[in-house]
C-alpha positions in Angstrom: -0.4 -2.8 -16.4 0.9 -5.8 -18.5 4.3 -4.7 -17.7 3.7 -4.3 -13.8 2.2 -7.5 -13.6 5.2 -9.3 -15.8 7.5 -7.3 -13.4 5.5 -9.1 -10.4 5.7 -12.8 -11.7 9.7 -11.9 -12.6 10.2 -10.9 -8.9 8.0 -14.0 -7.9 10.1 -15.5 -10.1 13.9 -14.7 -9.0 13.3 -13.6 -5.4 13.5 -16.0 -2.2 10.7 -15.5 -0.5 11.2 -13.4 2.9 11.7 -9.5 2.9 12.9 -8.5 -0.5 9.7 -10.1 -2.3 7.7 -8.4 0.3 9.0 -5.2 -0.8 8.9 -6.0 -4.4 5.5 -7.2 -4.3 4.2 -4.2 -2.6 5.9 -2.1 -4.9 4.5 -3.9 -7.9 0.9 -3.6 -6.1 1.7 -0.1 -5.5 2.7 0.9 -9.4 -0.8 -1.0 -10.3 -2.7 1.6 -8.0 -1.0 4.7 -9.2 -2.3 3.8 -12.5 -5.5 3.1 -11.4 -5.2 6.6 -9.8 -3.9 8.1 -12.7 -6.8 6.7 -15.1 -9.6 7.9 -11.9 -7.9 11.1 -12.1 -8.6 11.7 -16.1 -12.4 10.6 -15.9 -12.7 12.8 -13.2 -11.2 15.6 -15.4 -13.4 14.5 -18.4 -16.6 14.4 -16.2 -15.9 18.1 -14.7 -15.2 19.0 -18.8 -18.6 17.3 -19.7 -20.9 18.7 -17.2 -20.9 15.5 -15.5 -20.7 16.7 -11.4 -22.7 13.9 -10.4 -20.2 10.9 -11.8 -17.0 13.0 -10.9 -18.2 13.0 -7.3 -18.4 9.1 -7.6 -15.2 9.2 -8.9 -14.0 11.3 -6.0 -15.1 9.3 -3.9 -13.2 6.3 -5.6 -9.9 8.4 -5.8 -10.2 8.9 -2.0 -10.4 5.4 -1.2 -7.7 4.4 -3.8 -5.5 7.2 -1.9 -6.3 5.4 1.3 -5.0 2.0 -0.1 -1.9 3.7 -1.4 -1.3 5.3 2.3 -1.7 2.2 3.7 0.5 0.3 1.6 3.3 2.8 2.0 3.1 2.6 5.4 3.3 -1.3 5.5 6.0 -1.1 3.0 7.7 1.5 5.7 7.8 -1.3 8.3 8.4 -4.2 5.7 11.8 -2.7 4.9 
């Protein structure tokens, strides 16, 4: 996550305001979001393996919301590019 934030900070410092910076920042947020998705999916797998079906269900809801955010950002990226 630190690397993603460092990349975004570098982009803010080096890319002029406007469409290119918007695209870079949307991409950075999506990278962070995908990292979170992977973490949640790992937690779902662990919950399933340990018989914690209630926790797995809650995590699936979280994963669905994260997926919706990713889809929204992908759509925003398509209109920004």
